[in-house]
N, C-alpha and C positions, 0 to 999 in steps of 0.2 A: 241638975240644968234644967233653964225652963224651953221649953220648946219655942221657936221664934213665931212672931206672928205675921201671917201673910195677908195681903190684902189683895183679893184675886177679883179682876174683873172681867166681863164677859162669860160668867160663870154657867151661864145656860146654853152658850154656844158649843160647838164640837169640841175643840180645843180645848176652851175651860172646864167643861164639862169634866173630860177625863183629867185635866190636870188637878182641879179640886179632889176626887177620889185620887190620886197617886201622891199628893204632897199633904193628903191629912193624916198620912202614916208616920211624917216629920213634922208636922207644924199644927197650927191652931191655925185654920182658913177662915175669912170672913169672905163669904164669896156673893160677889154686888153683880147682879145682873142690869141690863139697861133700865130696868123700872125702877129699881133701887138707887141706880146711878147711873144719870146721865151723862153719857163720856162729850157731849157737846156743850156741854153746863161746867165752865171751868169752876165759877164758884161752889157749884156742888162737888167738884173734885177734890178743892182745896178744905171745905167741910168735912167731907169722908175721911180725906189723910189725917186731918186734925184731930177729928173725934177719936178714930181708930187708932193713932201712933203706930204705925205698921213698923214692922222690924225690915219687910222686903212689900215692893208691889209689883206684880206680874200684871201685865196689861194682855189679856186675851180676847178684849173685845177689838169689833172688826165690822165695817158693814159689807152687807153681800149685794149681790147684784146691783152694782152701782153704773153699770154702762147705760 
C-alpha cells in the first residue's frame, strides 16, 4: 500500500512544523511555507493542488498579530 500524499500549508509555523514531523511517519509530505505558497493567492493555490495532486490538504497557515 502506498503512502498518502499530504500537502501541508503553513509548514514553518508552530503548528505546521509539528504536524510535518508527526505526519512524516505515516505519509509523504509536501511542506509549503508562505514563500512557497501564498495562501492569499487563489491562483497559486489552484496551481499547487493541480501540480501536487495530494490525497489530503492540511491547512496550518495562519496570520498572527492581526489586530
